[in-house]
C-alpha positions in Angstrom: -13.7 -22.9 -2.8 -14.1 -21.7 -6.4 -10.8 -23.4 -7.4 -8.5 -21.2 -5.2 -7.4 -24.2 -3.2 -5.7 -25.6 -6.3 -2.3 -24.5 -7.4 -2.1 -25.0 -11.2 -0.1 -21.8 -11.7 2.8 -22.1 -9.4 4.5 -23.8 -6.4 4.4 -22.8 -2.8 7.6 -22.2 -0.9 6.9 -23.3 2.6 10.1 -21.8 4.0 9.2 -18.2 3.1 5.5 -18.3 2.9 5.4 -17.0 -0.7 3.7 -18.3 -3.8 6.3 -18.6 -6.6 4.5 -18.0 -9.9 5.7 -20.0 -12.9 6.0 -16.8 -14.9 9.0 -16.0 -12.6 7.4 -13.5 -10.2 7.0 -13.9 -6.5 3.6 -13.1 -4.9 3.9 -11.7 -1.4 1.1 -11.5 1.1 0.1 -8.6 3.3 -2.5 -7.6 5.8 -4.4 -4.4 4.9 -6.6 -2.6 7.3 -8.0 0.8 8.6 -6.6 2.2 11.9 -10.0 2.9 13.4 -12.9 1.2 15.0 -11.6 -2.0 16.7 -8.2 -1.2 15.2 -8.2 2.4 16.5 -5.9 1.7 19.4 -2.3 1.8 18.3 -1.3 -1.0 20.6 -3.8 -3.2 18.9 -2.3 -2.5 15.5 1.2 -3.2 16.8 0.1 -6.5 18.3 -1.5 -7.4 15.0 1.7 -6.6 13.1 3.7 -8.7 15.5 1.2 -11.6 15.0 1.3 -11.1 11.2 5.1 -11.4 11.2 5.0 -14.6 13.4 2.3 -16.1 11.1 4.3 -15.6 7.9 2.8 -12.6 6.3 5.2 -10.4 4.3 3.6 -7.0 4.8 1.3 -4.9 6.9 -0.4 -1.8 5.5 -2.5 0.9 7.1 -5.2 3.2 5.7 -4.5 6.9 6.4 -7.5 9.0 7.6 -8.1 11.9 10.0 -11.7 11.3 10.9 -14.0 8.3 10.6 -17.5 7.3 11.5 -16.2 4.6 13.8 -13.8 5.9 16.4 -11.3 5.9 17.9 -8.7 6.5 15.1 -4.9 6.1 15.2 -2.4 8.1 13.2 -0.7 5.6 10.8 2.7 7.2 10.8 3.1 7.2 14.6 1.9 3.6 14.6 4.2 2.6 11.8 7.1 3.8 13.9 6.1 1.5 16.7 5.6 -1.4 14.2 9.1 -0.7 12.9 10.5 -1.2 16.4 8.4 -4.2 17.2 9.1 -6.3 14.0 12.2 -7.3 12.2 11.2 -8.8 8.8 7.8 -7.3 7.9 7.5 -4.8 5.1 4.9 -2.1 5.9 3.6 1.3 5.1 0.6 3.6 4.7 -1.8 2.4 2.1 -2.5 5.1 1.1 -1.3 8.5 2.3 -2.3 11.5 0.3 0.5 14.1 -0.2 -2.1 16.7 -1.1 -3.4 16.5 2.5 -0.1 15.8 4.3 2.5 18.3 3.0 5.0 16.4 0.8 8.0 17.6 2.8 6.4 16.2 5.9 5.6 12.9 4.1 9.2 12.8 3.0 10.5 13.2 6.6 8.0 10.8 8.0 8.9 8.1 5.5 12.6 8.8 5.9 12.4 8.4 9.7 10.4 5.2 9.6 12.5 3.7 6.8 15.7 4.2 8.8 14.1 3.0 12.0 13.1 -0.2 10.3 16.3 -0.8 8.3 14.7 -0.1 5.0 11.4 -1.9 5.3 9.0 0.9 4.4 6.9 1.1 1.3 5.2 4.5 0.7 1.7 4.0 -0.6 0.3 7.2 -2.1 -2.9 8.4 -3.7 -5.4 11.3 -4.0 -7.2 10.3 -0.8 -10.9 10.2 -0.2 -13.2 12.8 1.3 -15.9 10.3 2.1 -15.6 11.0 5.9 -14.5 14.6 5.5 -10.8 14.3 5.7 -10.4 17.2 3.4 -13.6 19.2 3.6 -13.9 19.3 7.4 -10.6 21.1 7.6 -10.7 23.5 4.6 -8.4 21.3 2.6 -8.5 21.2 -1.2 -11.4 19.0 -2.4 -11.2 19.6 -6.2 -9.9 16.3 -7.7 -8.0 18.0 -10.6 -6.3 20.3 -8.2 -5.4 17.5 -5.8 -4.1 15.5 -8.7 -1.7 18.3 -9.7 -0.6 18.7 -6.1 0.0 14.9 -6.0 2.3 15.0 -9.1 4.2 18.0 -7.8 4.4 16.6 -4.3 6.0 13.4 -5.6 8.7 15.5 -7.2 9.4 17.2 -3.9 9.5 14.0 -2.0 12.0 12.4 -4.4 14.2 15.5 -4.3 14.3 15.5 -0.5 15.3 11.9 -0.4 18.0 12.4 -3.1 19.9 14.9 -1.0 20.6 17.1 -4.0 20.2 20.8 -4.0 16.6 21.6 -4.8 15.0 25.0 -5.7 11.4 24.6 -6.7 8.8 27.3 -7.5 5.7 25.4 -8.6 2.1 26.0 -8.9 1.4 24.6 -5.4 4.7 24.3 -3.6 7.8 26.4 -3.1 10.9 24.6 -1.8 14.5 25.7 -1.3 16.9 23.0 0.0 20.7 22.9 0.2 22.6 19.7 -0.6 22.3 17.0 2.1 23.1 13.3 2.5 20.8 11.1 0.6 18.5 8.4 2.1 20.5 5.3 3.1 17.7 3.0 2.0 15.6 3.0 -1.1 11.9 3.8 -0.4 9.6 2.4 -3.0 6.6 4.5 -3.9 3.3 2.8 -4.9 0.4 4.7 -6.5 -3.2 3.8 -5.7 -5.8 3.9 -8.5 -9.6 3.5 -8.2 -10.0 4.0 -12.0 -8.0 3.3 -15.2 -7.4 7.0 -15.8 -4.4 7.4 -18.1 -3.0 10.1 -15.9 -3.0 7.8 -12.9 -1.3 5.0 -14.9 1.4 7.4 -16.2 2.0 8.6 -12.6 2.3 5.0 -11.4 4.7 4.0 -14.3 7.1 6.6 -13.0 7.0 5.0 -9.5 7.6 1.5 -8.2 4.2 0.0 -8.0 0.5 0.4 -8.5 -2.5 -0.5 -6.2 -5.6 -0.9 -8.4 -8.4 -0.5 -5.9 -11.8 -0.1 -7.4 -14.5 0.7 -4.9 -17.0 -2.1 -5.7 -14.9 -5.2 -6.4 -11.6 -7.0 -6.2 -9.8 -6.6 -9.6 -10.0 -9.6 -11.8 -7.0 -11.3 -13.6 -8.2 -9.7 -16.8 -8.1 -6.3 -15.3 -4.7 -6.8 -13.8 -3.4 -8.0 -17.2 -4.9 -4.8 -18.8 -3.2 -2.7 -16.1 0.1 -4.2 -17.1 -0.6 -3.4 -20.8 -1.5 0.2 -19.9 1.6 0.6 -17.8 3.7 -0.5 -20.8 2.0 2.0 -23.0 2.6 4.7 -20.3 6.4 4.0 -20.5 7.1 1.4 -17.9 10.3 -0.2 -19.1 10.1 -4.0 -19.7 11.9 -6.0 -16.9 12.0 -3.1 -14.4 11.0 -4.2 -10.9 7.5 -3.1 -10.4 4.8 -4.2 -7.9 1.1 -4.7 -8.6 -0.9 -5.0 -5.3 -4.5 -6.4 -5.2 -6.8 -6.2 -2.1 -9.6 -8.6 -1.2 -10.5 -11.6 0.9 -9.0 -15.0 0.3 -8.1 -16.4 3.7 -9.8 -19.8 4.4 -10.2 -18.5 8.0 -13.1 -16.2 6.9 -16.5 -17.5 7.6 -17.6 -16.8 4.0 -16.4 -18.9 1.0 -13.4 -17.7 -0.9 -14.5 -15.9 -4.1 -11.2 -14.9 -5.7 -8.9 -16.7 -8.1 -5.5 -16.1 -6.7 -3.5 -18.3 -9.1 -5.1 -16.4 -12.1 -4.2 -13.1 -10.5 -0.6 -14.3 -10.0 -0.3 -15.3 -13.6 -1.7 -12.0 -14.7 1.0 -10.1 -12.9 -0.1 -9.5 -9.3 3.0 -9.3 -7.0 1.2 -8.6 -3.7 -2.0 -10.0 -2.3 -3.5 -7.6 0.3 -5.8 -9.5 2.7 -8.3 -6.8 3.6 -9.6 -6.5 7.2 -12.5 -4.3 7.9 -13.6 -2.2 11.0 -17.1 -3.7 10.7 -15.8 -7.1 11.8 -15.1 -8.0 15.4 -11.4 -7.8 16.4 -11.4 -11.5 17.4 -12.2 -12.5 13.8 -9.5 -10.3 12.4 -7.0 -11.8 14.8 -8.0 -15.2 13.6 -7.4 -14.2 10.0 -4.0 -12.8 10.8 -3.0 -15.8 12.9 -4.0 -18.2 10.1 -1.2 -16.8 7.9 -1.3 -16.1 4.2 -3.7 -18.1 2.1 -2.1 -21.2 0.6 -2.9 -21.8 -3.0 
């Protein structure tokens, strides 16, 4: 098992299903999956979320796409509302939703509604989004990455302002907003930023938020890469000691048919705070149900 069945770096708390790293951080475990293909029916996703909560997972996160090669496809926000109603402990959210494709004021209201419906269990995962399946280009949305990046930064400012309830008059390059004072959100809504590269602009953006999701296209981040991410965040202005999440996606469940190929203890020592067990639409639903029912990987 490449050493991941050993626990030299921490102790496992059987009561809460979390690995407590000896550096003082708590590593939580989530299920991370696309809402299409065998997961394209919203009822299937709600069932998986309920099973995940029962099996001891801490979180449940959905991709956000409009079109996909494997249909059907479910809207993540509508589905997250159903998950909020069907669960009581699970943290959840879109991973990721692109504000440049979904207008930031709409994202703010979606997130506010689901957060209140769940009693404050929503995490807002954000990113530039991908046009691999045509989510932008098929609908005449902006495809230029630099433009989408600028829209992303400006959109985050709009989202935060809406949640704050303060008067907000904004005349930006991409958005114009005029809001009167209103009650603020009753629950904090953490914002995570996804990053497929180590671009300094992305790291600076994440340092102003509550978490980062390093998600390179071709591999699971290594412990060395996660440690470097922490160093880069510090250089970008992340204050020492401020609560901040680092989520890593990959496969580590012993219920998979293939051997485990990731060193979870090393990732925990390097500063990972969330392990995201990645399910794929290319696998049969029965296998994914088996992974979820097996619960978080025990290290």
